[in-house]
ROBA-723682 format. One record per residue (C-alpha): residue number from 1; residue in one letter; x negated, y, z. Coordinates in Angstrom, 2 decimals. Layout:
BEGIN
KOLBA pos code       X       Y       Z
KOLBA NUM    a       X       Y       Z
...
end
This chain:
BEGIN
KOLBA pos code       X       Y       Z
KOLBA   1    m  -94.71  112.59  101.20
KOLBA   2    a  -95.47  110.71  104.42
KOLBA   3    e  -92.75  108.96  106.35
KOLBA   4    v  -91.74  111.65  108.85
KOLBA   5    s  -91.81  110.49  112.45
KOLBA   6    s  -89.63  111.46  115.39
KOLBA   7    i  -92.63  110.76  117.64
KOLBA   8    e  -93.62  114.13  119.04
KOLBA   9    w  -97.39  113.61  119.02
KOLBA  10    t  -97.82  112.74  115.34
KOLBA  11    d  -96.82  114.00  111.89
KOLBA  12    g  -95.90  110.71  110.28
KOLBA  13    t  -96.34  106.95  110.34
KOLBA  14    w  -98.01  104.37  108.11
KOLBA  15    n  -97.23  100.67  108.31
KOLBA  16    p  -99.41   98.61  105.98
KOLBA  17    w  -98.00   95.55  107.78
KOLBA  18    h  -95.22   94.97  110.27
KOLBA  19    g  -94.22   92.39  112.84
KOLBA  20    c  -96.03   91.64  116.10
KOLBA  21    i  -96.42   89.25  119.03
KOLBA  22    k  -95.69   90.52  122.55
KOLBA  23    v  -98.75   90.49  124.82
KOLBA  24    s  -97.88   92.41  128.02
KOLBA  25    p  -94.95   93.90  130.01
KOLBA  26    g  -94.86   97.08  127.95
KOLBA  27    c  -93.77   94.97  124.97
KOLBA  28    k  -90.65   93.62  126.67
KOLBA  29    n  -88.11   95.98  125.05
KOLBA  30    c  -90.08   96.79  121.89
KOLBA  31    y  -88.18   99.01  119.44
KOLBA  32    m  -89.64   97.09  116.49
KOLBA  33    y  -88.11   93.88  117.82
KOLBA  34    r  -84.72   95.58  118.17
KOLBA  35    g  -84.91   96.92  114.65
KOLBA  36    k  -85.99   93.67  113.03
KOLBA  37    e  -83.42   91.60  114.89
KOLBA  38    r  -80.69   94.06  113.96
KOLBA  39    w  -81.56   93.42  110.31
KOLBA  40    g  -81.68   89.66  110.84
KOLBA  41    r  -85.46   89.43  110.38
KOLBA  42    n  -88.09   87.68  112.47
KOLBA  43    p  -90.08   90.34  114.41
KOLBA  44    r  -92.85   87.82  115.19
KOLBA  45    a  -93.70   87.28  111.52
KOLBA  46    v  -96.56   89.63  110.59
KOLBA  47    t  -96.06   90.61  106.97
KOLBA  48    r  -97.98   92.82  104.58
KOLBA  49    s  -95.80   95.67  103.34
KOLBA  50    r  -94.84   95.44   99.69
KOLBA  51    t  -93.96   99.16   99.46
KOLBA  52    t  -96.02  101.23  101.92
KOLBA  53    f  -99.51   99.69  101.96
KOLBA  54    e -101.12  102.34   99.74
KOLBA  55    d  -98.95  105.29  100.76
KOLBA  56    p -101.71  107.49  102.30
KOLBA  57    l -103.47  107.59   98.92
KOLBA  58    h -100.45  109.47   97.55
KOLBA  59    w -100.00  111.95  100.40
KOLBA  60    s -101.77  115.14   99.32
KOLBA  61    e -101.21  117.22  102.44
KOLBA  62    p -103.46  116.36  105.41
KOLBA  63    r -101.65  115.11  108.49
KOLBA  64    l -101.85  113.12  111.69
KOLBA  65    i -100.74  109.56  110.96
KOLBA  66    f  -99.67  107.08  113.64
KOLBA  67    t -100.95  103.86  112.12
KOLBA  68    c  -99.14  100.52  112.50
KOLBA  69    s  -96.23  101.82  114.55
KOLBA  70    w  -94.40   98.55  113.76
KOLBA  71    s  -97.32   96.23  114.48
KOLBA  72    d -100.86   96.31  115.88
KOLBA  73    w -103.81   97.28  113.68
KOLBA  74    f -106.02   94.68  115.35
KOLBA  75    i -103.58   91.76  115.46
KOLBA  76    e -105.22   88.56  114.27
KOLBA  77    d -102.45   87.84  111.77
KOLBA  78    a -103.53   90.90  109.73
KOLBA  79    d -107.21   89.96  109.40
KOLBA  80    t -106.71   89.15  105.72
KOLBA  81    w -105.54   92.69  104.86
KOLBA  82    r -107.45   94.89  107.29
KOLBA  83    d -110.55   95.51  105.16
KOLBA  84    e -108.35   96.81  102.35
KOLBA  85    a -106.53   99.06  104.81
KOLBA  86    w -109.84  100.36  106.18
KOLBA  87    s -110.76  101.20  102.58
KOLBA  88    i -107.66  103.38  102.27
KOLBA  89    i -108.62  105.26  105.43
KOLBA  90    r -112.17  105.69  104.10
KOLBA  91    r -110.82  107.13  100.85
KOLBA  92    t -108.51  109.63  102.57
KOLBA  93    p -110.67  111.75  104.90
KOLBA  94    r -108.05  114.52  104.63
KOLBA  95    h -105.81  112.52  106.99
KOLBA  96    t -106.38  111.74  110.68
KOLBA  97    y -105.36  108.22  111.67
KOLBA  98    q -104.17  107.49  115.21
KOLBA  99    i -104.71  103.76  115.76
KOLBA 100    l -103.14  102.49  118.99
KOLBA 101    t -103.62   98.90  120.17
KOLBA 102    k -102.85   96.48  122.96
KOLBA 103    r -105.68   94.25  121.69
KOLBA 104    p -108.85   96.25  122.38
KOLBA 105    e -110.86   93.06  122.85
KOLBA 106    r -110.62   92.60  119.06
KOLBA 107    i -111.80   96.09  118.08
KOLBA 108    h -115.51   95.26  117.94
KOLBA 109    i -115.07   92.36  115.54
KOLBA 110    c -112.60   94.23  113.31
KOLBA 111    l -114.49   97.47  112.65
KOLBA 112    p -115.80   98.13  109.13
KOLBA 113    p -119.56   97.66  108.56
KOLBA 114    d -120.15  101.39  108.01
KOLBA 115    w -118.33  102.43  111.20
KOLBA 116    g -121.53  103.69  112.88
KOLBA 117    n -120.58  106.05  115.68
KOLBA 118    g -117.03  106.24  114.39
KOLBA 119    w -115.29  107.80  111.43
KOLBA 120    p -114.29  111.46  112.00
KOLBA 121    n -110.76  110.83  110.74
KOLBA 122    v -109.98  107.91  113.07
KOLBA 123    w -108.77  108.14  116.67
KOLBA 124    l -108.74  104.88  118.62
KOLBA 125    g -106.29  104.39  121.47
KOLBA 126    v -105.05  101.74  123.87
KOLBA 127    s -101.67  101.23  125.53
KOLBA 128    i -101.79  100.97  129.33
KOLBA 129    e  -98.37  100.58  130.91
KOLBA 130    n  -99.45   99.83  134.48
KOLBA 131    a -102.57   99.38  136.58
KOLBA 132    a -102.89   95.70  135.69
KOLBA 133    y -104.18   96.64  132.23
KOLBA 134    l -106.89   99.16  133.13
KOLBA 135    t -109.51   96.91  131.53
KOLBA 136    r -108.18   98.19  128.19
KOLBA 137    k -109.56  101.61  129.07
KOLBA 138    d -112.98  100.17  129.88
KOLBA 139    i -113.13   98.32  126.58
KOLBA 140    l -112.07  101.44  124.69
KOLBA 141    r -114.81  103.49  126.35
KOLBA 142    s -117.38  100.97  125.09
KOLBA 143    i -116.38  101.51  121.44
KOLBA 144    p -118.26  104.22  119.49
KOLBA 145    c -115.50  106.54  118.33
KOLBA 146    h -114.83  110.13  117.30
KOLBA 147    l -111.85  110.41  119.68
KOLBA 148    r -110.35  107.99  122.23
KOLBA 149    f -106.86  108.16  123.69
KOLBA 150    i -104.52  106.30  126.03
KOLBA 151    s -100.78  105.87  125.68
KOLBA 152    a  -99.15  105.21  129.06
KOLBA 153    e  -95.79  104.45  127.51
KOLBA 154    p  -93.60  102.89  128.58
KOLBA 155    l  -95.03  103.95  131.93
KOLBA 156    l  -94.05  101.16  134.32
KOLBA 157    g  -95.93  102.07  137.50
KOLBA 158    p  -98.49  104.40  139.07
KOLBA 159    i -101.94  104.34  137.44
KOLBA 160    d -105.22  105.64  138.82
KOLBA 161    f -107.42  105.63  135.74
KOLBA 162    g -110.66  106.30  137.59
KOLBA 163    p -113.43  107.92  135.53
KOLBA 164    l -112.11  109.46  132.33
KOLBA 165    d -115.40  110.35  130.69
KOLBA 166    g -115.17  109.30  127.06
KOLBA 167    i -111.37  109.61  127.04
KOLBA 168    h -110.05  112.68  125.23
KOLBA 169    w -106.27  112.44  125.40
KOLBA 170    i -103.54  110.72  127.47
KOLBA 171    i  -99.85  110.41  126.60
KOLBA 172    t  -97.17  109.50  129.14
KOLBA 173    g  -93.57  108.53  128.51
KOLBA 174    g  -90.65  106.66  129.98
KOLBA 175    e  -89.06  103.71  128.21
KOLBA 176    s  -86.02  104.27  126.00
KOLBA 177    g  -83.28  102.03  124.65
KOLBA 178    p  -80.37  100.02  126.04
KOLBA 179    r  -82.51   98.12  128.58
KOLBA 180    a  -84.88  100.92  129.50
KOLBA 181    r  -86.76  100.44  132.75
KOLBA 182    p  -86.83  103.68  134.78
KOLBA 183    m  -89.93  105.81  135.09
KOLBA 184    d  -90.59  107.54  138.41
KOLBA 185    p  -91.68  111.13  137.59
KOLBA 186    s  -94.36  110.85  140.28
KOLBA 187    w  -96.17  108.34  138.05
KOLBA 188    a  -96.43  110.92  135.26
KOLBA 189    r  -97.47  113.61  137.75
KOLBA 190    l -100.30  111.39  138.99
KOLBA 191    i -101.65  110.99  135.46
KOLBA 192    r -101.19  114.67  134.70
KOLBA 193    a -103.25  115.57  137.76
KOLBA 194    q -106.05  113.23  136.65
KOLBA 195    c -106.05  114.77  133.18
KOLBA 196    l -106.17  118.31  134.48
KOLBA 197    a -108.99  117.46  136.90
KOLBA 198    s -111.03  115.80  134.15
KOLBA 199    r -110.15  118.28  131.39
KOLBA 200    v -108.46  115.62  129.32
KOLBA 201    a -105.65  116.73  126.99
KOLBA 202    y -102.28  115.66  128.42
KOLBA 203    f  -99.03  115.05  126.51
KOLBA 204    h  -95.76  114.04  128.17
KOLBA 205    k  -93.53  112.58  125.48
KOLBA 206    q  -90.30  111.85  127.35
KOLBA 207    n  -88.76  110.85  130.67
KOLBA 208    g  -87.01  107.85  129.13
KOLBA 209    g  -83.64  106.26  129.65
KOLBA 210    t  -80.57  105.59  127.55
KOLBA 211    r  -79.49  109.17  126.84
KOLBA 212    k  -81.11  111.92  124.83
KOLBA 213    v  -81.59  115.37  126.33
KOLBA 214    a  -82.52  118.17  123.92
KOLBA 215    g  -83.49  115.58  121.32
KOLBA 216    a  -85.70  113.37  123.49
KOLBA 217    w  -84.87  110.29  125.55
KOLBA 218    g  -84.31  111.55  129.08
KOLBA 219    g  -85.66  114.95  128.05
KOLBA 220    r  -89.25  116.13  127.84
KOLBA 221    l  -89.45  118.44  130.84
KOLBA 222    l  -91.74  117.49  133.69
KOLBA 223    d  -91.49  119.91  136.61
KOLBA 224    g  -89.62  122.42  134.47
KOLBA 225    r  -91.91  122.57  131.44
KOLBA 226    t  -93.23  120.59  128.50
KOLBA 227    w  -96.79  119.26  128.33
KOLBA 228    d  -97.90  119.22  124.71
KOLBA 229    s -101.69  119.17  124.59
KOLBA 230    i -103.14  117.42  121.54
KOLBA 231    p -106.87  117.39  120.73
KOLBA 232    a -107.74  119.81  117.95
KOLBA 233    v -107.64  118.39  114.44
KOLBA 234    v -110.01  119.98  111.93
KOLBA 235    y -108.99  119.22  108.34
end
């Protein structure tokens, strides 16, 4: 079975490689870095997994899969293995792969030759932690894709996304961990309002912080309720 994830907006994770290089402020307190350093390993060394690379081939039940949660699908260090990983996605149309990147400028050159207008079982997303990285949204909108999404987590400031045509889903969340930077709830409210106005699915993952409330870091309630919209998945 798939590696079960505690991330509320997915069913499981798949890490064909792990390790990453920090590229923007959202990376500062990366959970992968904490985990690797706790085990005495170098988090900057991008390494092909010896045990999980072909896992999706063995998962019979269809599911949402957050892909490369301990790396970046489009990181240059993984260029040698990516075609083989794309082949696994191609061979498992029963699964839906959520590929989130902070390197959207590399998407065009890393897509498989038969990508066309996008594979139905692949969602492409970008991380945007503050307004300084809005160009990631513009690049994402230029990529032919079945479904595009934005993760504003850790949310580090107010963001006016502007036009959201071509964007189908936005996730917000505060940072967690021992050095978590605080999220002002007004930042999440601003994004929620933009999603509602543009009819974009909105998911608020957590408020963030160093303490769990009802199983989530800082709790999941925003103005007294949870916001759990996820685009429909047709298996």
